[in-house]
C-alpha positions in Angstrom: 0.0 0.1 -0.2 1.7 3.3 -0.8 0.5 7.0 0.1 0.5 8.0 -3.4 1.3 6.9 -6.8 1.8 9.5 -9.4 1.4 8.1 -13.3 4.0 9.8 -15.8 7.4 11.0 -14.7 8.4 13.9 -16.1 7.9 17.3 -15.5 4.9 17.5 -13.1 5.0 13.8 -12.0 9.0 13.4 -11.1 8.6 16.8 -8.7 5.7 15.7 -7.3 7.1 12.4 -6.4 10.4 13.8 -5.3 8.3 16.3 -2.6 6.0 13.6 -1.4 8.9 11.6 -1.1 11.1 14.1 1.3 8.0 14.5 3.6 8.1 10.9 4.2 5.5 9.1 2.2 5.9 5.9 0.2 5.4 6.8 -3.5 5.1 4.7 -6.3 6.2 6.7 -9.4 5.6 4.9 -13.2 5.9 5.9 -16.2 5.5 3.7 -19.5 8.7 5.4 -20.9 12.3 5.0 -19.9 14.9 8.0 -19.3 16.6 9.4 -20.6 14.3 10.2 -23.6 13.6 13.2 -25.9 9.9 14.5 -26.4 8.6 16.9 -29.0 7.6 19.8 -26.4 9.1 23.2 -25.8 11.3 23.3 -23.0 11.7 26.9 -22.0 11.8 27.2 -18.3 11.2 30.6 -16.5 9.3 32.5 -14.4 9.1 31.4 -10.9 10.4 28.2 -12.4 14.5 28.7 -12.0 13.6 29.6 -8.4 11.8 26.2 -7.5 14.6 24.7 -9.4 17.0 26.5 -7.0 14.5 25.4 -3.6 14.2 22.2 -4.7 18.1 21.7 -4.7 18.2 21.3 -8.9 19.4 24.1 -10.6 22.6 23.8 -10.2 22.2 20.2 -12.6 20.1 22.1 -15.0 22.7 24.7 -15.2 25.2 22.8 -16.1 23.5 21.3 -19.1 21.9 24.5 -20.3 23.2 28.1 -20.5 21.7 30.8 -18.1 19.3 33.2 -20.1 20.2 36.5 -19.0 18.6 38.9 -22.0 15.2 39.0 -23.7 14.4 40.5 -27.0 10.9 41.3 -27.8 9.5 42.5 -31.2 6.2 42.9 -31.8 6.9 44.4 -35.6 7.6 47.8 -34.1 11.3 47.2 -32.9 12.8 44.7 -30.9 12.8 45.9 -27.3 16.0 44.3 -25.2 16.0 43.4 -21.7 19.6 42.4 -20.5 20.8 41.5 -16.7 17.6 39.7 -15.9 19.3 37.5 -13.3 18.6 38.1 -9.0 20.3 36.2 -6.6 22.4 34.3 -9.4 19.3 33.2 -10.3 18.4 33.8 -14.7 15.2 34.5 -15.3 15.5 31.0 -17.9 17.0 28.3 -18.7 16.5 25.6 -21.7 17.3 22.8 -21.0 16.7 19.6 -23.3 13.7 17.5 -22.1 15.6 14.2 -22.1 18.3 16.6 -19.7 15.4 18.2 -17.5 13.2 14.8 -17.3 16.4 12.4 -16.1 17.5 15.1 -13.7 14.1 15.3 -12.0 13.1 11.5 -11.7 16.8 10.8 -10.2 15.6 13.6 -7.8 13.0 11.5 -7.0 14.6 8.6 -6.8 17.0 10.0 -4.6 14.5 11.5 -2.3 12.6 7.9 -1.7 10.0 7.4 -4.2 9.9 4.3 -6.2 10.2 4.1 -9.6 8.7 2.3 -12.6 9.8 2.8 -16.3 8.4 0.8 -19.1 4.9 0.4 -17.0 2.2 0.6 -18.7 -1.0 2.1 -17.0 -4.1 -0.9 -17.9 -6.7 0.1 -15.6 -7.9 1.5 -12.2 -8.9 0.0 -9.0 -11.7 1.6 -7.0 -13.5 0.2 -3.6 -17.1 1.5 -5.4 -16.7 5.6 -3.4 -13.3 6.0 -4.5 -10.3 5.5 -6.7 -7.5 2.8 -4.9 -4.9 2.4 -7.3 -4.2 1.0 -10.3 -3.4 -2.0 -12.6 0.0 -2.1 -14.2 1.9 -4.3 -16.8 5.6 -4.4 -16.9 7.9 -4.4 -20.0 8.2 -8.2 -19.2 4.1 -8.9 -19.7 3.8 -9.4 -15.8 0.3 -7.4 -14.5 0.2 -6.2 -11.0 -2.4 -4.1 -9.0 -1.1 -1.4 -6.5 -3.7 0.8 -3.9 -2.7 4.5 -2.9 -4.3 6.7 -1.0 -4.5 9.0 -4.1 -3.2 8.5 -7.6 -1.9 11.3 -9.1 -2.5 11.7 -13.1 0.6 14.1 -14.1 0.5 12.0 -17.5 -0.1 15.2 -20.0 -3.2 16.2 -22.0 -4.5 12.7 -23.2 -4.3 11.8 -19.1 -5.8 8.5 -18.9 -6.1 8.8 -15.3 -8.8 11.8 -16.3 -10.8 10.2 -18.5 -11.3 7.1 -16.4 -12.7 9.3 -13.5 -14.5 11.2 -16.5 -12.6 14.8 -14.9 -15.2 17.6 -16.0 -13.4 20.3 -18.4 -14.4 24.1 -18.2 -12.9 27.1 -20.1 -11.9 25.1 -23.2 -11.1 26.1 -26.3 -9.7 24.7 -29.8 -6.2 24.5 -31.1 -5.1 28.1 -31.8 -1.7 27.3 -33.6 0.6 24.8 -35.4 4.1 25.1 -34.3 7.5 23.7 -36.3 11.3 23.6 -34.3 14.5 21.9 -34.6 18.1 22.4 -33.5 21.2 24.7 -35.2 24.7 24.7 -34.6 27.2 27.6 -35.5 24.3 30.1 -34.6 25.7 33.2 -32.3 23.4 33.2 -29.5 21.4 36.0 -28.5 19.1 34.8 -25.3 15.6 34.4 -25.5 14.4 36.0 -29.0 10.8 36.4 -29.7 9.3 38.1 -32.5 5.5 38.3 -33.1 4.0 39.1 -36.6 0.7 39.6 -38.1 0.7 35.8 -38.7 3.2 33.9 -37.2 5.9 33.8 -34.1 9.5 32.8 -33.8 10.6 31.7 -30.4 14.6 31.1 -30.1 16.7 30.1 -27.2 20.3 28.6 -26.5 19.8 24.8 -25.0 22.1 22.0 -24.3 25.3 21.1 -26.0 25.6 24.6 -27.6 22.6 24.2 -30.2 19.9 27.0 -30.5 16.1 26.0 -30.5 14.0 27.8 -32.8 10.4 27.4 -33.3 7.8 29.1 -35.4 4.2 28.8 -34.6 1.0 30.2 -37.3 -2.1 30.1 -36.7 -3.4 26.7 -37.2 -5.5 27.4 -40.3 -2.6 27.8 -41.6 -1.7 23.8 -41.0 -1.9 22.6 -44.3 0.4 24.6 -46.6 3.0 24.8 -44.0 3.0 21.1 -44.0 3.6 21.0 -47.0 6.6 22.7 -47.4 7.5 22.8 -43.7 10.8 23.8 -43.9 10.5 26.5 -46.6 7.7 27.7 -44.8 9.8 28.0 -41.5 13.2 29.5 -43.4 10.9 32.1 -44.8 9.6 33.2 -41.5 13.4 33.3 -40.2 14.1 35.7 -43.1 11.4 38.2 -42.6 13.7 39.3 -39.2 16.9 39.9 -41.1 19.3 40.1 -37.9 18.6 36.5 -37.1 18.5 35.0 -39.9 22.1 36.2 -41.3 23.1 34.0 -37.9 20.4 30.9 -38.3 21.7 30.7 -42.0 25.8 31.1 -41.3 24.6 27.9 -39.2 23.6 24.3 -39.7 20.2 22.7 -38.7 21.5 19.4 -36.7 17.9 17.7 -36.3 14.7 17.0 -38.6 12.1 19.4 -38.1 9.5 18.2 -35.3 6.1 19.9 -34.8 2.9 20.5 -32.0 -0.5 20.8 -34.4 -3.1 19.4 -31.7 -3.1 22.0 -28.4 -6.0 22.1 -26.6 -6.6 24.6 -24.3 -8.7 24.1 -21.4 -9.1 23.5 -17.6 -9.4 20.2 -15.8 -11.1 20.1 -12.6 -7.6 18.7 -11.0 -9.1 15.8 -8.1 -12.5 13.8 -6.9 -12.0 10.8 -4.5 -8.5 9.1 -4.2 -7.5 11.4 -7.2 -5.7 14.2 -8.4 -4.3 15.9 -11.4 -1.2 18.0 -12.0 0.6 19.6 -15.0 -1.2 19.5 -18.5 -3.5 16.8 -17.3 -5.1 19.6 -15.1 -4.8 22.6 -17.5 -3.1 22.6 -20.3 -2.2 25.9 -22.8 -1.1 26.7 -26.5 3.1 27.0 -26.5 2.1 30.7 -26.9 3.8 32.2 -23.7 6.0 28.9 -22.8 4.0 28.4 -19.6 3.6 24.6 -19.3 7.1 23.8 -17.0 7.1 26.9 -14.8 3.3 26.4 -14.4 3.9 22.6 -13.8 6.2 23.5 -11.5 4.0 26.0 -9.9 1.5 23.4 -9.4 3.2 20.5 -8.1 4.4 22.7 -5.1 0.6 23.9 -4.1 -0.6 20.2 -5.0 2.2 18.7 -2.7 1.1 21.0 0.3 -2.6 20.0 -0.3 -1.7 15.9 -0.5 0.5 16.1 2.9 -2.5 18.2 4.4 -4.8 15.8 3.7 -2.8 12.5 4.6 -1.4 13.8 7.7 -4.8 14.3 9.0 -3.9 18.1 9.6 -7.7 18.7 7.3 -10.0 16.3 5.6 -8.1 15.5 2.2 -10.7 16.7 -0.6 -10.9 19.8 1.0 -7.4 20.6 0.8 -7.9 19.3 -2.9 -10.8 22.0 -3.5 -8.4 24.2 -2.3 -5.8 23.3 -4.5 -8.0 23.9 -7.3 -8.5 27.3 -6.5 -5.2 28.4 -5.9 -4.3 26.9 -9.7 -6.9 28.8 -10.8 -6.6 32.0 -8.9 -2.5 32.2 -10.5 -3.5 31.2 -14.2 -6.8 31.9 -14.9 -5.2 35.5 -16.2 -2.6 34.3 -18.3 -4.2 31.4 -19.1 -6.4 34.0 -21.5 -3.4 36.6 -22.1 -2.1 33.3 -23.3 -5.1 32.5 -25.7 -5.2 36.2 -27.4 -1.5 36.0 -28.3 -2.2 32.5 -29.6 -4.6 34.1 -31.8 -2.6 36.3 -32.5 -5.0 38.9 -31.3 -3.1 42.7 -31.3 -1.6 44.1 -27.6 -3.6 47.0 -27.3 -2.0 50.5 -28.0 -1.0 51.3 -23.9 1.3 48.0 -24.4 3.2 49.9 -27.3 3.5 53.2 -25.9 5.1 51.8 -23.0 8.0 50.1 -25.4 8.4 52.8 -26.7 8.3 55.2 -24.1 11.2 52.0 -22.6 13.4 52.0 -26.2 16.4 54.5 -24.5 15.9 53.3 -20.9 17.9 50.1 -20.6 17.3 50.4 -16.8 13.5 50.4 -17.0 13.5 47.9 -19.3 15.2 45.5 -17.2 12.7 46.2 -14.8 9.7 45.6 -17.1 11.4 42.5 -18.3 11.9 41.4 -14.5 8.2 42.5 -13.6 6.9 40.5 -16.6 8.8 37.7 -15.2 7.7 37.6 -11.6 11.6 38.2 -10.7 10.3 41.3 -8.9 7.3 42.6 -7.7 5.4 43.7 -10.6 3.6 46.7 -8.7 7.2 47.9 -8.3 7.2 48.7 -12.3 3.2 48.8 -13.2 2.2 51.7 -10.7 0.8 54.4 -12.0 3.4 56.8 -10.7 5.8 54.9 -12.8 4.3 54.7 -15.6 2.9 58.6 -15.8 7.1 59.0 -15.8 8.0 56.6 -18.8 4.8 57.8 -21.0 6.2 61.7 -20.5 9.5 61.0 -20.3 9.9 60.9 -24.2 8.1 64.4 -24.2 10.6 65.7 -22.3 13.5 65.0 -24.5 
């Protein structure tokens, strides 16, 4: 009998298992994959993500694989606004390790904490006692079938979560796929931190990653998918060529891997708990990759879920009540960005005031740095986005 079974051992499941095990719980962590293994997903970690890795004692391992990203270029078709020095307390605002590396670091940390790992383990069914989910039935790589029971079963098994389907987890605030993405990796590209270029009907997202490579992602509206698929490389490189400052560097390098795509990207919230079960990461809430929120939000929700499960299993509170609070906290902290992200993925134009602010920041390097730090949550938003500071910035160009 386990305290918790965690299904899915990647960036939501492995840290969930790790943190529960660190609290002394008996945890089974199961995944049908074996590690290390890459997956065709985005892999930028920003916002609270680096700080949580540091808190968990894992940032050094990540930073040994992928360089710290301390600058960001954001071009909305008007001009490139560049924030530099985006680092506080020796923690950079972003890191971009490949998923094969990141997930292995997280899995190894879970095992070191005391979680039992079963790789190559396929979940075939779920067990119940008539009122509550009580565990799993799964198959080892050898073919043997076993049943395991737990006080709570946690689905960290992605947007196609078998656990969510089995329990009929309700879906809300759902919207269909807005974009299609293709990406690959280049060597020999002089690297400029995180670069984001937003055009009327496409977007470029580029950053340094493992092994000295530069990751480049391009998004189009989902309505363009057939056209893009007909000539992926041509469509990709013609988009890169719309940004000469990037195209010159990319064409001086060499693509090292095939193009990979992501074209099934629904946006939704799922109710993330019920009698004997919970969901975390993409299993509970999935967003378009537009703002690269997936990993950092998964890490945030891991902490909230672990606190709730610990409170319930320890007897400090009713488990179902604690999980209800977990859902409320998740929604409260992610809802605004969820809809902001959806707007961006639909290529909707930002408000005019945002362009005015960008123009006011253009020649003020320190204000630009604080703007990016505030957007990333590295300093309090109120420190930058307060009426007095914004009034000062908007007035400044008139005084020159």
